[in-house]
N, C-alpha and C positions, 0 to 999 in steps of 0.2 A: 421501219417505222424510225426515225430519229427521236429521241429525248424532246427535242425543242418543236418538234412536228406535231408528237404525243400532247403536250403541254398546251400546244395552240388549238388545237381539237377538244381539250377541256375546257380551254376559257371560253369557245365559241357556244361551246353546250351550258355552260354556267350560266351567260351571257343570255342566252334564248330561253332560258327559266326564269328568267327575270323577266321576263316582256310577256305581255297579256296575250291569252290564247286567241285573239282574233286577230293578231298583228301577223301578217304573211311575212315569209321567208325574203321576199324582197326588202323588207323595212327592217332587216337586220343587219346594222352594221359591222364591221370587222372590231376585232378586239381593240383597247385602249393604246394606242402607242404605235399604230400600223396608220389608221387614216390620217391624214394632217388635218389639223382641226380647220382649215380653211373650207375644206371638203363636208367635214360635219356640220360647220355652222350653214353653209349653202342647202345640203341635206335636212337640218333640222328647220330652216326657215319654210323647206315644202312641207314641214309636217312629218316627215321621218322619226319616230321616236326614238328608234336604235340610236340613231346619230345623234339626237339632242340629250339621251344621257350621259351619252359620252361625252360631249361639249363640254356639257355643265361637271361634270368629275374632273373635267382637265379645268374648267373655271375655280374649282372648291381647292383645288390642289395648287391656284396660284401661278400657274403656268404662263407666262408672258405670251407663247404663242395663241394661246385660246383669246385671251383679251383683243389681241391685234387683229384675230379673224372676226371676231365680235364689231369690232369697231369699222371693220375696212369693208365691210359686207353690205352694200346699198339694196337693202331688202326692209321694209317695215315687217315683214311678218315673222321675223326673230324677235324684234321687241315685243311683237302681239302675243306670238306662242310663250315668252318668257312671262310675261304679266300673266296672261292665262294660268301658267304654271305654279307662279307664287300664289295666285288667288285661291285655285281649284285642285292643284294639284294633275291636271290634265292638262292636253298637250294638243294643239290644233283641232279642240274638241273632241278628244278621244280619250278612253282610259288609260291611266300611263303607270305602269309599276316600275319603281326605278330602284336603285340600289339604296340600303339605308343611310349611306351618308349624303343621299339629298332628300331627305326625310325628317330632315331636323329643321327648326328655327333659326339655326345659324345659317344653312344653305339658303334659306329663302332672304336672309338679310344679306348674305352674300351676292346673289341673285338681283337682288334691288338697288345694290351698290353700283351695278350696271349702268343704271340709269341717270347716276350723277354726271355731272359736267365733266368730262375728261377720263371718266372712269371705264369707257367702253362703249356704250351706243351714243352715235350722235345726237347733241342735245337737242336739236332741231327736231331730229326722229323721235327721240325720246318724248319730248313735248307734245307733238302731234300725234302721237301713238296712244298717249295717256289721254289727252281730252279728247280723243275720240270714244275711248273706253268708259269715260264717264257717264255715257249715254247706252251704256250694255243693259242688258236686261237681266242679267247676273248682279245681284248685289253687292257679292263678294268682290269681282273684277270693277267694279266701279269702287268701291271703297278703296283696293289696292292702287287703283287709277289717282286718286286722289293723294292716295298717301305720296305717290310717287310726284305729284304735283306741289305738294307741297315740299318735298326735298329738291326737285329744281329751283323753287324759291323765284319764278318769274311772275310778274304783276300781269302778263297777258293770261294768265289762267284765272285771274281774280274775277269774273262775270262768271263763269261757268263756275267756279267753286260758291260762289254766292248762292246760285240755284241751286246747287246739291244742298245749301241748308234746310231744303224744303223736300228732301229726299224722304220718301215714304219710309224707309228702312232706317230706325236708329244709327245704327252703327256706321252707315255713311254721312247723316248729319254730323255725328263726332267728327268724322274723319276730315268734315269739309270746316268746320271750325279750327279744328288743330291746323290743318293747311293753310287757312288763311291767317293765321297766327306766323306762321314761318313765312310767308309769302310777302307781310308788314307793307301791305298796300293800304294808305288810308283811306281810299275808296270802299274798303270793307266795314267799317266802323259802322254806319247807319244799319246796315243789312245784319250785322251781328246783334246790335242792339235790338233790332225789330224781334229776331228770332229768339232771343233773351225773353222777350215776353211770355211767350208760350213753353218756354222749355223747362222741362224737369230738374232736378237737383244735378242729377249726372251729366245732363247737356249743359245746364247752366254754368257748372264748373269747367267745362271745356270752352264755352264763350268766355268766361272771365279769364281763363289762362291767355286765349288768343288776344284779348282786348292789354291785355297785362303787357304780351310781346309786341304789341303795337304802340307801347309807350305813349309817350307825347303825343302823338298825333291823335290818340283816343281820348284826351283831356277834354277839349272843348264840348265834344258831345257827350261825354259822361259827368261834367258839370250840368248841361241842359236836364239830364235825365234824372240825376240827383235829386232833383225837385219832383218828380212825377208823385200824381196820388195813390200810384202802386207802391205799396212796401216791398215786394219784391224787388222792382226795378231802384228804387233807391237803395236797398240794402245790398244791391250787386254793383253799383256804382260806385256806393261809395267805398265798398270794399276793393274795387281796382283803382280808384283814385288814392288810397291809402298802400296799396302794392306799389302804384307807379312813381308815386312821391315828386308829383311835380308841385311846384310851388305856388301853382295858381290854385291849387285846390285848399290852400290853407283855410280861406275863411269860410268855404262851404263845410269842410270837415268841423269847424268849430262850432257852426251854427247845429250840425248834428248832434253835437252835444245834448240839445233840449228836443229833437226829434219826439214826436208823439209816440212814436213806437218804439220800445225799449231796446229792440235787437237792432235796429237802425242807430240808436243813441251810441250802444256797445261797437258796434262797427266802426263807428265815427272815431273812437275813444282810441279804440286798436289802430286805426289808420293815423292819426295824429301821433301817438307813440314811435312811429317808425319816422316820423320827421326831426327826432333829437331835440335839440335845443331851438331848434326853428320855432319850435310848438309852443315854449312857453308864454312868448310875449303877448299873441292873440289869444292863447286860451285864457292870461290873468287878464287882458282886456276885455274878454267875454264876461268874465267875474265881475267886474267894475260896474258891468252895464245891464247885464239879464236880468230876469226874474230869475232867483232863486228857487230851486225844486230840487226835491229828493234824488230824483234822476240826473240833474245836473251836477249835484253833489259827489254822484258815484262816478259818473263820466270823466268830469271834469278832475276830480281826485286822483282817479286811474292814471290820466295822462300826467300828472305833476308827480306822482310817486316812481312813476316809470322814470322821469327824467331825474329825479334825485336818485333812484337805483344805477341810472347807467353813468350819472356823474355827481358823486357824492359832494363836489363842492358847491351844488346848487342847495344842499341841504339846510344851510341856516336861512335860506332866501325863502323856499318853498314850502317848509313844514309847519311854520305858523300858520300859511294859507290853509293848508290840509286840514290842521288842527281845528282850525275857525270854521271850516266847514262842515265839521264832523260835531262841533258842538251844539246844544240844543238851542241856542238862538241863531243859527246859521245864516238865517236871512237877515239879519241886522250885522253883523260884523264883517261878513265873508267881502264884500265889496271893499270896505277899508284896509283891509289886511292884503288884499289883492293889489290894490293901488300902493299902498307902503313897499309891497314887495317888487314890483314893477319899477319903481323909483329907486330903489336900493340897486337893483340887478343892474340897471342903465348906469347909476352912477360907477359902479364897481366893473362895468365893462364887460358884464357875465355873458349879455345876450348874443346870440348869433343872429346879424340882420338878415332879414328875407328880402 
């Protein structure tokens, strides 16, 4: 027996030890490098685990022949099996023992990449397989399918992702909100806000992130919910409006400085601070007309101080207003101090027009 024959037999033996006991000998593919990836892809689609792990090793090694084999195979089953492996570590519903190389988070990330447009699996097939898997009875498969739909960023998936916001499993709901943010379809905004009403803190934060990614498309609905009777909804809406920084939100954020709930008022102040000099004029106008309260003193002075810190040139104009607000007779002199400051800022062209 030659050295190469001996080495081949040793490779075969080692490969067989990596397979589950119930896997038949007919399911054992030749060592990596002998069977063409096109054949491995075909056999992997048919459920043969030996071929599957060899194909995936080729993929992890960034061999272009493996990517071509995946992209050229006209069979949904390979994409279905890959999605199942990413989610559960099984293949075609069977236990799957794979090399260490395929057990890492990097391996699953690399395999998920195959579902991206132009990265391996045909986009139409990837979307079809993922949308079907959203209805799978296994939560991990649903979660992975939704993640892939988010990567694809296709508005076609919006209705099914909206349905997934009501999934019984929290992780699936979280992934659905994340995916809707990535897809960026404005049609998702009402559903996200509706889901927000009963969301816990973690789910609420994910919905917030999705709304911020939807950006200007989410603003009209957020402006409406910012007047909700629910403190939770007002707080989240104001939080999102501040993060999006759309100028339409300025009047609402200014009014929020006097909100009946302290946490909402402070979120409004933090949001206004993100607008830079745009926030100065509406805040001063509010101080000229609004009823002064200890909460308004705190929140409005926070906004003005943040602008002084960001732009020291504003200090001579705004510092007297802040000092007046913190004086004992703040209810009497604040309006006049704000009016004077605004007049000087306009005269010196220090304001940024909204």
